[in-house]
C-alpha positions in Angstrom: 102.0 -102.8 -106.4 101.2 -102.3 -102.7 99.2 -99.5 -101.3 100.2 -97.8 -98.1 97.9 -98.3 -95.2 95.9 -95.0 -94.7 96.4 -93.0 -91.6 92.8 -93.6 -90.5 93.1 -97.4 -90.6 92.6 -98.8 -87.1 95.9 -100.7 -87.0 97.9 -97.6 -88.1 96.1 -95.2 -85.8 96.7 -97.6 -82.9 100.5 -97.3 -83.5 100.4 -93.5 -84.0 98.0 -92.7 -81.1 100.6 -92.6 -78.3 102.7 -90.1 -80.4 99.6 -87.9 -80.9 98.7 -87.9 -77.3 102.3 -86.9 -76.5 101.9 -84.1 -79.0 99.0 -82.8 -76.9 100.9 -83.0 -73.7 103.8 -81.1 -75.1 101.6 -78.3 -76.5 99.7 -77.9 -73.2 103.0 -77.8 -71.3 104.5 -75.2 -73.6 101.3 -73.1 -73.5 101.3 -73.2 -69.7 105.0 -72.3 -69.6 104.5 -69.2 -71.8 101.3 -68.1 -70.0 103.1 -68.2 -66.6 105.5 -65.6 -68.1 102.6 -63.3 -69.1 102.3 -64.3 -72.8 99.0 -64.0 -74.5 98.0 -66.7 -77.0 96.8 -65.2 -80.3 95.0 -66.7 -83.3 96.1 -65.2 -86.7 94.0 -65.5 -89.9 95.4 -67.9 -92.4 94.2 -66.0 -95.4 96.5 -63.1 -96.2 97.2 -60.6 -99.0 100.8 -61.9 -99.1 101.9 -65.3 -98.0 105.5 -64.0 -97.3 108.2 -62.7 -99.5 111.1 -65.1 -99.3 112.3 -66.2 -102.7 112.3 -70.0 -102.1 109.0 -70.3 -100.2 106.0 -71.5 -102.2 102.4 -70.7 -101.2 98.9 -72.0 -101.8 96.8 -69.5 -103.7 93.1 -69.1 -103.5 90.4 -66.5 -104.1 88.1 -64.4 -102.0 84.7 -64.0 -103.7 82.7 -61.0 -102.4 79.0 -60.6 -102.2 79.3 -58.6 -105.4 81.0 -61.7 -107.0 84.3 -59.7 -107.4 87.2 -62.1 -107.1 90.3 -61.1 -105.2 93.5 -63.3 -104.9 94.6 -64.3 -101.4 97.1 -66.8 -100.1 97.3 -69.3 -97.2 100.1 -67.9 -95.1 103.5 -69.6 -94.9 104.0 -68.1 -91.5 101.9 -66.0 -89.1 104.8 -63.5 -88.9 103.2 -60.5 -90.7 100.0 -60.8 -88.6 101.9 -61.2 -85.3 104.0 -58.1 -86.0 100.9 -56.1 -86.7 99.7 -57.1 -83.2 103.0 -55.8 -81.8 102.3 -52.5 -83.6 98.9 -52.6 -82.0 100.4 -52.7 -78.5 100.8 -56.4 -77.6 104.2 -57.1 -75.9 104.4 -60.9 -75.4 102.4 -63.1 -77.8 102.5 -66.7 -79.1 100.5 -68.8 -81.5 100.3 -72.4 -82.5 99.5 -71.6 -86.1 98.6 -73.9 -89.0 100.8 -72.9 -92.0 101.0 -74.1 -95.6 104.0 -74.4 -97.9 103.9 -75.9 -101.4 106.7 -78.0 -102.9 107.6 -79.4 -99.5 107.1 -83.1 -98.7 109.3 -85.7 -97.0 110.3 -87.1 -93.6 110.8 -83.6 -92.3 108.3 -81.7 -94.4 104.5 -81.7 -94.7 102.5 -79.2 -96.8 100.4 -78.2 -93.8 102.1 -78.1 -90.4 102.0 -76.3 -87.1 104.4 -73.4 -86.3 104.9 -72.2 -82.7 105.7 -68.5 -83.1 106.4 -66.2 -80.2 107.6 -62.5 -79.7 109.1 -60.6 -76.9 109.0 -56.8 -77.1 112.2 -55.2 -75.8 114.1 -58.5 -75.4 117.5 -59.2 -77.0 117.5 -62.1 -79.5 119.6 -64.2 -77.1 116.6 -64.3 -74.7 114.9 -66.5 -77.2 117.8 -68.9 -77.2 116.7 -69.7 -73.7 113.1 -70.1 -74.8 114.3 -72.7 -77.3 116.2 -74.6 -74.6 113.1 -74.5 -72.4 110.9 -75.9 -75.1 113.3 -78.8 -75.8 113.4 -79.6 -72.1 109.6 -79.5 -71.8 109.2 -81.8 -74.8 111.8 -84.3 -73.3 110.1 -84.2 -69.9 106.6 -84.8 -71.3 107.7 -87.9 -73.3 110.4 -89.2 -70.9 112.8 -89.5 -73.9 116.1 -87.8 -72.8 118.2 -89.0 -75.7 116.9 -88.0 -79.1 117.9 -89.7 -82.3 117.3 -89.1 -86.0 119.0 -91.0 -88.8 122.0 -91.9 -86.6 122.5 -88.6 -85.0 121.8 -88.1 -81.3 121.1 -85.2 -79.1 120.6 -84.7 -75.3 117.8 -82.1 -75.4 118.4 -80.8 -71.9 122.2 -80.3 -72.3 123.5 -76.8 -72.3 123.2 -75.1 -75.7 126.2 -74.9 -78.0 126.3 -71.4 -79.6 128.2 -71.4 -82.9 128.4 -68.6 -85.5 127.7 -69.4 -89.1 131.2 -68.4 -90.1 132.7 -70.6 -87.4 130.4 -73.5 -88.5 131.6 -73.1 -92.1 135.2 -73.0 -91.0 134.9 -76.0 -88.7 132.8 -78.3 -90.8 133.5 -77.2 -94.4 136.9 -75.6 -94.2 135.5 -72.4 -95.8 136.2 -68.8 -94.7 132.7 -67.6 -95.5 133.2 -64.2 -93.9 135.8 -63.4 -96.6 133.1 -63.6 -99.3 130.7 -60.9 -98.2 130.4 -57.4 -96.9 127.4 -55.4 -95.7 126.5 -54.4 -99.2 128.0 -57.1 -101.5 128.8 -60.8 -101.9 131.6 -62.4 -103.8 129.9 -65.3 -105.6 132.9 -66.4 -107.6 135.2 -66.6 -104.6 132.7 -68.7 -102.7 132.1 -70.9 -105.8 135.8 -71.7 -105.9 135.9 -72.6 -102.2 132.8 -74.8 -102.5 134.1 -76.6 -105.6 137.4 -77.3 -103.9 135.6 -79.4 -101.3 133.5 -81.3 -103.8 130.3 -79.2 -103.7 128.5 -79.0 -107.0 128.2 -75.5 -108.3 126.1 -74.6 -111.3 126.8 -71.6 -113.6 123.6 -69.9 -112.6 124.0 -70.5 -108.8 124.0 -67.3 -106.8 126.1 -66.7 -103.7 123.1 -67.5 -101.6 122.5 -70.7 -103.5 126.0 -71.8 -102.7 125.8 -70.9 -99.1 122.6 -73.0 -98.8 124.2 -76.0 -100.5 127.3 -76.0 -98.3 125.1 -75.5 -95.2 122.9 -78.4 -96.2 125.5 -80.9 -97.3 128.5 -80.2 -95.0 127.4 -78.1 -92.0 123.9 -79.1 -90.9 124.6 -82.8 -90.4 127.0 -81.9 -87.6 124.7 -79.5 -85.8 122.6 -80.3 -82.7 124.8 -83.3 -81.7 125.5 -84.2 -79.0 123.8 -81.1 -77.6 121.3 -78.6 -79.1 123.1 -76.0 -81.3 122.2 -72.3 -81.8 123.6 -71.2 -85.1 123.9 -67.4 -85.1 125.3 -64.3 -86.8 124.0 -65.0 -90.3 125.2 -62.8 -93.2 122.7 -59.9 -93.5 122.1 -61.1 -97.1 120.6 -64.3 -95.6 118.2 -62.6 -93.2 115.5 -60.7 -95.0 113.5 -59.9 -91.8 116.3 -59.4 -89.2 118.1 -56.3 -87.9 121.8 -55.9 -88.6 124.1 -56.6 -85.8 125.2 -53.4 -84.0 128.9 -54.3 -84.0 129.0 -55.5 -87.7 126.4 -54.4 -90.2 127.4 -57.3 -92.5 125.9 -59.7 -90.0 122.3 -60.1 -88.9 120.8 -60.9 -85.6 119.4 -64.2 -86.8 119.7 -67.6 -85.3 118.5 -71.2 -85.8 118.1 -74.1 -83.4 119.3 -77.6 -84.4 118.9 -81.0 -82.7 120.1 -84.2 -84.3 121.0 -82.3 -87.5 117.4 -81.1 -87.8 116.5 -77.4 -88.0 113.9 -76.8 -85.4 113.6 -73.0 -85.1 114.5 -69.7 -86.8 114.6 -66.5 -84.9 115.4 -62.8 -85.3 115.9 -59.5 -83.7 113.1 -58.0 -85.9 113.7 -55.4 -88.5 111.5 -52.3 -88.0 112.8 -50.1 -90.9 110.0 -50.2 -93.4 112.1 -48.7 -96.3 114.8 -51.3 -95.7 112.2 -54.0 -95.4 110.7 -53.0 -98.8 114.1 -53.1 -100.4 114.8 -56.6 -99.1 111.3 -57.8 -100.2 111.9 -56.4 -103.7 115.2 -58.2 -103.9 113.7 -61.4 -102.8 110.8 -61.2 -105.3 113.3 -60.3 -108.1 115.1 -63.6 -107.3 111.9 -65.5 -107.1 111.0 -64.2 -110.6 114.4 -65.2 -111.9 114.3 -68.7 -110.5 110.6 -69.6 -110.6 108.9 -67.1 -113.0 106.5 -65.8 -110.3 106.2 -63.3 -107.5 104.0 -62.6 -104.5 102.4 -59.3 -103.6 103.9 -57.1 -100.9 101.7 -56.6 -97.9 101.6 -52.8 -97.8 99.6 -52.9 -94.5 102.5 -54.8 -92.9 105.0 -52.2 -94.1 102.8 -49.5 -92.7 102.6 -51.3 -89.3 106.4 -51.5 -89.1 106.6 -47.8 -88.5 104.6 -48.4 -85.3 106.2 -51.6 -84.2 108.6 -51.5 -81.1 111.9 -53.3 -81.1 111.3 -56.9 -80.5 112.7 -60.4 -81.0 110.7 -63.3 -82.4 111.1 -66.9 -83.3 109.3 -69.6 -85.3 109.6 -73.2 -84.2 108.5 -76.2 -86.2 106.2 -77.8 -83.6 105.7 -81.1 -85.5 109.5 -81.6 -85.8 109.9 -81.0 -82.1 107.3 -83.6 -81.3 108.8 -86.0 -83.9 112.2 -85.9 -82.2 110.8 -86.0 -78.7 108.7 -89.1 -79.4 111.3 -90.9 -81.6 109.0 -90.9 -84.6 110.8 -91.4 -87.9 108.6 -89.2 -90.0 106.7 -85.9 -89.5 103.5 -87.5 -90.8 103.5 -89.8 -87.7 102.9 -86.9 -85.3 100.2 -85.1 -87.3 96.6 -86.1 -86.5 95.3 -86.0 -90.0 98.2 -85.9 -92.5 97.6 -85.1 -96.2 97.7 -88.3 -98.3 100.8 -88.6 -100.4 
């Protein structure tokens, strides 16, 4: 049995150091780019009442012990989103953060239990304005490393090429031969219809799979491998049922103003026109936690302070970008651990 060389061994660090120095240059260049546009860099607390209320995200739980020795459960956040939106409610209009975030049950070439999320918000901006931000960040990363052709697992992307914008429905039709739009409305989904379509193209469907489970499996197995090649792809117009924090589209309430950025088949960013209806947000959180209870036998608290802040939050668009993944593609690193200064031992 062989033991992997630890990241702190001189030989391994020597190999990784150029990638880590590139990480610093990319971060500095993105920071300068945003500050030139009037953005303020913020630092959000990692300890939160709720780590987030998406069914399939798994948090790290801890305890706050007061001076009276009373113990109160807290969580390391899975995203700085709740805190950032409270700052928008407080009056900030353009903010960004390079936030350390934590997610359990995630480890692999593209996943690390602690990683850095670049999250930014523009008050009063349409969600499409953030598509351009994503293009800017990809271009900055390519410029700082000099790598103008990105590659990951046989898929290539020219990061400075014009973005391809593709709706989720069009992506399902093009790459999976499925009419996804025929299986949902603003208020309901047709699980059985989608299950038949998925099974017909060889996608495994379990008896207890929900409509959302099937959407995720088709997306992962048949659609994502084709995205972000040969140019970056913006996947947009998600079903409202797949966007718990996004506003419905004005022209079609069955669709949400959500998008994702892909390069080389790798998801890099996830953005929204932000939902500001507290009652609707509570309903969606309750639904997500009901699903989490069904699948995993646990739930997370709802941050009541966050819901209260939504009543004061202006219309805004925001996006979260996996900074480590961006660096990984821009440096040609094969694994996310290679571009994290002190990765957690496996």
